[in-house]
C-alpha positions as CSV (number, residue, x, y, z in Angstrom):
1,D,0.0,0.0,0.0
2,N,3.0,2.3,0.3
3,H,4.5,4.4,-2.5
4,F,8.2,3.5,-2.7
5,C,8.7,5.9,-5.6
6,A,7.1,9.1,-6.8
7,V,7.6,11.1,-9.9
8,N,6.8,14.7,-11.1
9,P,7.8,16.6,-14.2
10,C,11.4,17.2,-13.0
11,F,12.4,14.3,-10.7
12,I,11.8,10.7,-9.7
13,A,12.2,9.9,-6.0
14,V,12.9,6.3,-4.8
15,V,13.0,5.0,-1.3
16,T,16.1,3.0,-0.3
17,E,16.8,0.8,2.6
18,C,19.5,2.3,4.7
19,S,20.9,1.5,8.2
20,C,20.4,4.2,10.9
21,G,17.2,5.5,9.5
22,G,15.4,5.8,6.2
23,A,16.6,7.6,3.1
24,F,15.5,8.2,-0.5
25,F,17.1,9.2,-3.8
26,V,15.9,12.2,-5.8
27,I,17.1,11.8,-9.4
28,P,16.5,14.3,-12.2
29,L,14.4,12.8,-15.0
30,N,17.0,13.7,-17.6
31,Q,19.7,11.6,-15.9
32,T,20.4,8.3,-17.6
33,G,22.6,5.3,-16.9
34,K,23.8,3.8,-13.7
35,L,23.8,5.8,-10.4
36,D,27.1,6.3,-8.6
37,P,27.2,4.2,-5.4
38,H,27.9,7.4,-3.5
39,Y,25.0,9.3,-5.1
40,P,23.6,11.6,-2.4
41,R,20.5,10.5,-0.5
42,V,17.9,12.5,1.3
43,C,18.3,11.4,4.9
44,G,16.8,12.6,8.1
45,H,14.4,10.0,9.5
46,G,15.1,7.8,12.5
47,G,13.1,4.9,11.0
48,N,12.4,3.4,7.6
49,V,10.7,5.8,5.1
50,L,7.2,4.5,4.5
51,D,5.9,6.9,1.9
52,I,7.0,9.8,-0.3
53,K,4.8,12.3,-2.2
54,W,5.6,15.3,-4.4
55,N,3.8,18.6,-3.8
56,P,1.4,18.9,-6.7
57,F,1.9,22.7,-6.8
58,N,5.7,22.9,-6.4
59,D,8.0,20.5,-8.3
60,F,10.9,21.1,-5.9
61,E,9.1,20.1,-2.7
62,I,8.6,16.5,-1.4
63,A,7.1,15.1,1.8
64,S,8.2,11.9,3.4
65,C,6.9,9.9,6.4
66,S,8.6,7.3,8.5
67,E,8.3,4.5,11.0
68,D,9.7,7.0,13.6
69,T,6.2,8.7,13.4
70,T,7.5,11.9,11.7
71,I,6.5,13.6,8.5
72,K,9.2,15.9,6.9
73,I,8.9,18.4,4.1
74,W,12.0,18.7,1.9
75,D,13.1,21.4,-0.5
76,I,15.0,20.0,-3.4
77,P,17.5,22.5,-4.9
78,K,17.2,23.4,-8.6
């Protein structure tokens, strides 16, 4: 029932499993090929990320919720 990926006109976001809390990638749609193993992740939750959702009115803002019972709003730089 969870969304482990979300897309908007600029980015795709994909939840990853990560020790010490949850994380997700934000990848520009125009990027192709394999991701570098050190590609930056959006980290900040103390538990696994359960869901992510883009703001329908702002392509550079995403919300995430976690098992640690928090919801966070993230600004993605252009």
